C-alpha positions as CSV (number, residue, x, y, z in Angstrom):
1,X,-42.4,80.9,180.8
2,X,-39.9,84.0,181.6
3,X,-37.1,81.5,181.0
4,X,-38.4,80.6,177.5
5,X,-38.9,84.3,176.4
6,X,-35.3,85.3,177.8
7,X,-34.3,82.1,175.5
8,X,-36.3,83.0,172.5
9,X,-35.3,86.8,172.6
10,X,-31.7,86.2,173.9
11,X,-30.0,89.0,172.1
12,X,-32.6,91.5,172.8
13,X,-32.0,90.6,176.5
14,X,-28.5,91.0,176.6
15,X,-28.6,94.3,174.8
16,X,-31.4,95.7,176.9
17,X,-29.1,94.8,179.8
18,X,-26.3,96.4,178.9
19,X,-28.0,99.7,178.0
20,X,-29.6,100.0,181.3
21,X,-26.4,99.2,183.0
22,X,-24.9,101.6,181.9
23,X,-27.0,104.0,181.9
24,X,-28.0,103.5,186.0
25,X,-24.4,103.6,186.2
26,X,-23.4,107.2,184.2
27,X,-26.4,108.8,186.4
28,X,-25.0,108.0,189.3
29,X,-21.8,108.8,188.1
30,X,-22.7,112.5,187.2
31,X,-25.5,112.9,190.0
32,X,-23.1,113.4,192.9
33,X,-22.1,117.6,193.0
34,X,-18.8,119.1,191.9
35,X,-17.1,121.2,193.9
36,X,-18.8,123.8,195.3
37,X,-21.6,122.9,193.1
38,X,-25.2,122.7,194.6
39,X,-26.2,118.8,193.9
40,X,-28.1,118.6,190.5
41,X,-32.0,118.2,190.2
42,X,-33.3,114.9,189.5
43,X,-35.0,116.1,185.8
44,X,-31.1,117.6,184.8
45,X,-29.4,114.5,185.7
46,X,-31.8,112.1,184.1
47,X,-31.9,114.5,181.3
48,X,-28.2,114.1,180.7
49,X,-27.5,110.6,181.3
50,X,-30.9,110.1,178.5
51,X,-29.2,112.0,176.1
52,X,-25.5,110.7,176.4
53,X,-27.1,107.1,176.5
54,X,-28.9,107.6,173.2
55,X,-25.9,109.2,171.5
56,X,-23.9,106.0,172.3
57,X,-26.6,103.6,171.0
58,X,-26.9,105.7,167.7
59,X,-23.2,105.5,167.1
60,X,-23.5,101.5,167.8
61,X,-26.2,100.8,166.4
62,X,-26.0,102.4,163.0
63,X,-22.9,100.8,163.0
64,X,-24.4,97.2,163.9
65,X,-27.1,97.8,161.4
66,X,-25.6,99.5,158.6
67,X,-21.6,99.4,158.4
68,X,-21.0,96.1,159.9
69,X,-23.2,94.2,157.5
70,X,-21.8,96.5,154.6
71,X,-18.3,95.5,156.0
72,X,-19.1,91.8,156.2
73,X,-20.1,92.0,152.5
74,X,-17.3,93.8,150.7
75,X,-14.5,92.8,153.6
76,X,-12.8,96.0,152.4
77,X,-11.5,97.3,155.9
78,X,-10.2,100.8,154.9
79,X,-13.7,101.4,153.4
80,X,-15.8,100.3,156.5
81,X,-13.3,102.6,158.8
82,X,-14.2,105.5,156.8
83,X,-18.0,104.9,156.7
84,X,-17.5,104.2,160.5
85,X,-15.5,107.9,161.0
86,X,-17.9,109.8,158.6
87,X,-21.4,108.4,160.6
88,X,-19.7,108.4,164.0
89,X,-18.6,112.1,163.5
90,X,-21.9,113.4,161.9
91,X,-23.9,111.9,165.0
92,X,-21.3,113.3,167.2
93,X,-22.1,116.8,165.6
94,X,-25.5,116.8,166.1
95,X,-24.8,115.3,169.9
96,X,-22.5,118.3,170.9
97,X,-25.2,120.8,169.4
98,X,-28.0,119.2,171.6
99,X,-26.1,119.1,174.6
100,X,-24.9,122.6,174.8
101,X,-28.3,124.0,173.9
102,X,-30.1,121.6,176.7
103,X,-26.7,123.0,179.1
104,X,-27.2,126.3,178.9
105,X,-29.2,127.3,175.8
106,X,-25.7,128.2,173.9
107,X,-25.2,131.3,176.4
108,X,-21.5,129.2,177.2
109,X,-22.3,129.1,180.9
110,X,-22.0,125.6,180.9
111,X,-18.0,125.8,179.5
112,X,-17.1,121.8,179.8
113,X,-19.6,121.8,176.5
114,X,-17.9,124.1,174.8
115,X,-14.0,123.0,175.9
116,X,-12.6,120.5,173.1
117,X,-12.0,117.6,175.3
118,X,-15.9,117.2,175.7
119,X,-16.4,116.2,171.7
120,X,-13.0,114.2,172.0
121,X,-14.1,112.4,174.9
122,X,-17.3,111.5,173.6
123,X,-16.3,110.3,170.2
124,X,-13.7,107.7,172.3
125,X,-16.6,106.7,174.2
126,X,-18.7,106.3,171.3
127,X,-16.1,104.1,169.4
128,X,-15.6,101.7,172.4
129,X,-19.3,101.6,173.1
130,X,-19.8,100.3,169.5
131,X,-17.1,98.1,169.4
132,X,-18.3,96.3,172.4
133,X,-21.9,96.3,170.9
134,X,-20.1,94.7,167.5
135,X,-18.4,92.2,169.9
136,X,-21.8,91.2,171.4
137,X,-23.3,90.5,167.8
138,X,-20.4,88.3,166.7
139,X,-20.1,86.3,170.0
140,X,-24.2,85.8,169.8
141,X,-24.1,84.9,166.2
142,X,-21.0,82.6,166.9
143,X,-23.3,80.9,169.7
144,X,-26.1,80.3,167.0
145,X,-23.8,79.0,164.3
146,X,-22.3,76.7,167.3
147,X,-25.7,75.5,168.1
148,X,-27.0,75.1,164.4
149,X,-23.7,72.9,163.9
150,X,-24.3,70.8,166.8
151,X,-27.8,70.4,165.9
152,X,-27.1,69.5,162.5
153,X,-24.4,66.9,163.5
154,X,-26.8,65.5,165.9
155,X,-29.3,65.1,163.0
156,X,-26.9,63.6,160.8
157,X,-25.4,61.0,163.9
158,X,-29.7,60.6,164.3
159,X,-30.2,59.3,160.7
160,X,-26.6,57.4,160.3
161,X,-27.6,55.1,163.6
162,X,-31.4,54.7,161.9
163,X,-29.9,53.5,158.9
164,X,-27.4,51.7,160.6
165,X,-30.1,49.7,162.4
166,X,-32.4,49.3,159.4
167,X,-29.6,47.1,158.1
168,X,-29.7,44.8,161.0
169,X,-33.4,44.1,160.6
170,X,-32.9,42.4,156.7
171,X,-29.9,40.9,158.0
172,X,-31.3,39.1,160.5
173,X,-34.6,38.1,158.8
174,X,-32.3,36.6,155.6
175,X,-30.9,34.3,158.2
176,X,-34.0,32.8,160.2
177,X,-36.1,32.8,157.3
178,X,-33.6,30.4,155.6
179,X,-33.5,28.3,159.2
180,X,-37.7,28.5,159.2
181,X,-37.5,27.4,155.2
182,X,-35.2,24.4,156.2
183,X,-37.6,23.1,159.0
184,X,-40.7,23.7,157.2
185,X,-39.1,21.5,154.1
186,X,-38.5,18.9,156.3
187,X,-42.0,18.7,157.7
188,X,-40.5,19.4,161.3
189,X,-42.8,19.6,164.2
190,X,-40.6,22.5,165.7
191,X,-41.8,24.8,162.9
192,X,-44.6,26.3,164.9
193,X,-42.1,26.8,167.9
194,X,-39.8,28.5,165.4
195,X,-42.7,30.8,164.1
196,X,-43.5,31.8,167.6
197,X,-39.9,32.8,168.8
198,X,-39.5,34.5,165.4
199,X,-42.8,36.4,166.3
200,X,-41.6,37.5,169.5
201,X,-38.2,38.7,167.9
202,X,-39.9,41.0,165.2
203,X,-42.0,42.6,167.8
204,X,-38.8,43.6,169.2
205,X,-37.1,44.2,166.3
206,X,-40.3,46.7,165.3
207,X,-41.2,48.2,168.2
208,X,-38.1,48.5,170.9
209,X,-35.7,48.6,168.2
210,X,-36.7,52.1,167.5
211,X,-35.6,53.6,170.9
212,X,-32.2,55.3,171.4
213,X,-31.8,52.8,174.2
214,X,-33.4,49.4,175.8
215,X,-33.3,47.4,178.4
216,X,-30.3,45.3,178.4
217,X,-32.7,42.8,179.7
218,X,-34.8,42.8,176.6
219,X,-31.6,42.4,174.6
220,X,-30.6,39.9,176.4
221,X,-33.8,37.9,175.9
222,X,-33.6,38.5,172.1
223,X,-30.2,36.8,172.0
224,X,-31.6,33.9,173.9
225,X,-34.5,33.5,171.3
226,X,-32.2,33.8,168.4
227,X,-29.9,30.9,170.1
228,X,-32.9,28.6,170.8
229,X,-33.8,29.0,166.9
230,X,-30.7,28.0,166.0
231,X,-30.0,25.1,168.0
232,X,-33.7,23.8,166.7
233,X,-32.1,24.2,163.1
234,X,-29.1,22.1,164.0
235,X,-31.2,19.7,166.0
236,X,-28.8,20.4,169.3
237,X,-26.1,18.7,167.7
238,X,-23.6,21.6,168.0
239,X,-22.5,22.6,171.2
240,X,-23.7,25.8,171.8
241,X,-23.1,27.6,175.2
242,X,-24.3,31.4,176.1
243,X,-24.1,32.2,179.6
244,X,-25.0,35.5,181.6
245,X,-23.7,36.8,184.4
246,X,-24.4,40.0,186.9
247,X,-27.1,42.5,187.7
248,X,-29.0,43.4,184.4
249,X,-31.3,45.3,186.3
250,X,-32.1,49.0,185.1
251,X,-29.3,48.5,182.5
252,X,-30.1,50.3,179.3
253,X,-28.2,49.8,175.7
254,X,-28.2,50.3,172.4
255,X,-30.4,47.8,170.5
256,X,-29.5,45.2,167.9
257,X,-25.9,45.7,169.1
258,X,-24.9,42.2,170.3
259,X,-26.8,40.0,167.8
260,X,-23.9,40.4,165.2
261,X,-21.6,39.0,167.0
262,X,-23.8,36.0,167.6
263,X,-24.9,35.9,163.5
264,X,-20.9,35.9,162.8
265,X,-20.4,33.0,165.0
266,X,-23.3,31.1,163.4
267,X,-22.8,32.0,159.9
268,X,-18.8,31.0,159.7
269,X,-18.3,28.8,162.4
270,X,-21.2,26.3,162.3
271,X,-21.7,23.5,159.9
272,X,-23.8,20.9,160.1
273,X,-21.2,18.6,158.4
274,X,-18.5,19.6,161.1
275,X,-19.2,17.3,163.9
276,X,-16.6,20.0,165.9
277,X,-18.2,22.7,165.3
278,X,-19.0,25.3,168.2
279,X,-20.1,28.3,169.9
280,X,-19.8,30.0,173.1
281,X,-20.9,33.2,174.4
282,X,-20.2,34.8,177.7
283,X,-22.1,38.1,178.8
284,X,-21.0,39.6,182.2
285,X,-22.4,42.9,183.9
286,X,-20.6,44.3,186.5
287,X,-22.4,47.9,187.6
288,X,-21.7,49.7,184.4
289,X,-19.1,48.1,182.7
290,X,-20.3,45.6,180.2
291,X,-18.4,42.5,178.7
292,X,-19.4,40.2,175.8
293,X,-17.4,37.9,174.3
294,X,-18.2,35.3,171.6
295,X,-16.0,32.5,170.3
296,X,-16.4,30.0,167.6
297,X,-15.0,27.1,165.5
298,X,-14.1,28.0,162.1
299,X,-15.6,25.9,159.6
300,X,-13.7,24.3,156.9
301,X,-16.0,25.3,154.3
302,X,-15.8,29.0,155.4
303,X,-12.5,29.2,155.4
304,X,-11.1,33.1,155.1
305,X,-14.1,33.8,154.7
306,X,-15.4,33.7,158.1
307,X,-12.4,36.0,159.1
308,X,-13.0,38.8,161.4
309,X,-13.6,41.5,159.0
310,X,-16.0,39.9,157.0
311,X,-19.8,40.2,156.5
312,X,-22.0,43.5,156.9
313,X,-22.8,42.2,160.4
314,X,-19.6,43.3,161.9
315,X,-18.9,46.4,160.2
316,X,-22.4,47.6,161.0
317,X,-21.6,47.6,164.3
318,X,-18.3,48.6,164.9
319,X,-20.1,52.1,162.6
320,X,-22.8,51.8,165.6
321,X,-20.1,51.6,168.4
322,X,-18.3,54.7,167.4
323,X,-22.0,56.6,167.3
324,X,-23.2,55.0,170.2
325,X,-20.2,54.7,172.3
326,X,-17.5,57.1,171.3
327,X,-14.7,56.6,173.3
328,X,-16.7,54.4,175.8
329,X,-15.6,51.2,174.4
330,X,-13.5,48.8,173.4
331,X,-13.6,46.0,170.6
332,X,-10.9,43.2,170.4
333,X,-11.3,40.8,167.5
334,X,-8.5,37.6,167.0
335,X,-8.3,34.3,164.6
336,X,-6.2,31.5,164.5
337,X,-6.4,28.7,162.5
338,X,-9.4,26.6,164.8
339,X,-11.0,29.8,166.7
340,X,-12.4,33.1,165.8
341,X,-13.0,35.5,169.1
342,X,-14.9,39.0,169.3
343,X,-14.5,40.9,172.7
344,X,-16.4,43.6,173.6
345,X,-16.5,46.3,176.4
346,X,-18.6,49.0,177.2
347,X,-19.3,51.4,179.5
348,X,-22.8,51.4,180.1
349,X,-22.8,54.6,181.3
């Protein structure tokens, strides 16, 4: 609770600590005897230190709350200097008169307060202290602005990630519904199995994909269900291989990040009229390093349309990788006349 209060009133706490420290230091400095003088009474030293500290606070906070905001508004350095000088001198005059009255009631016994060095040293000290307090203001305001900037940046990134994730769902749903339509149209007995698998996948998309990170095992299950649907649609006529190596336990990943590579492979690399079509996927987890490679044949019908840069899926995943794993991923996409390959390496933590 104390920590929460200090964080909430950070500036007030900082200023209070500064002035308490200054008062105690000045009190200690003047409390000792000077030369052959007798030790001063506590009340006298306390009053002396208090009036001195209040004088410095007056100059500092008149500048802090009046002159400095005016300067930030009109940006005129000469005007600010003149305003500050007049204000500081007026406060200094009041301070000198008060100190002389407290010291000896204007009997000129405390000669130090009537020497020209006293107002000069007091003025210099007030200028330095006011400058330091002003720096505190700029420092705290800069920190607040920096925190606001980071907060806005995080909100922007969060909103962009949500938008990109929302693009994945309709894209996948569109492809799967086409598959389901084909099976239902042909009165396939596998239709109910497709609906069941689709239900599991939709549950994952609706609930789990709203989190920043999901269990890697759940992501792999999602991809395996997707591949099963594609196998059903293609009646197992096309060679499809998906291998998983390594320990997936306790590993987390951004949701729906890997599926676009599979979607792209089936969309551009598989054709019912091409018996030579194939898809191969391999996922390897070694410690916190994930490697995911998807390769597929290039469909004659797809031609150049199945190139590395086509489709919303791959463009989407590139943006999500930049947001989720900046400087912690490597994506390599290659293509020749027969094969398209996408290889992704991610440092999970």
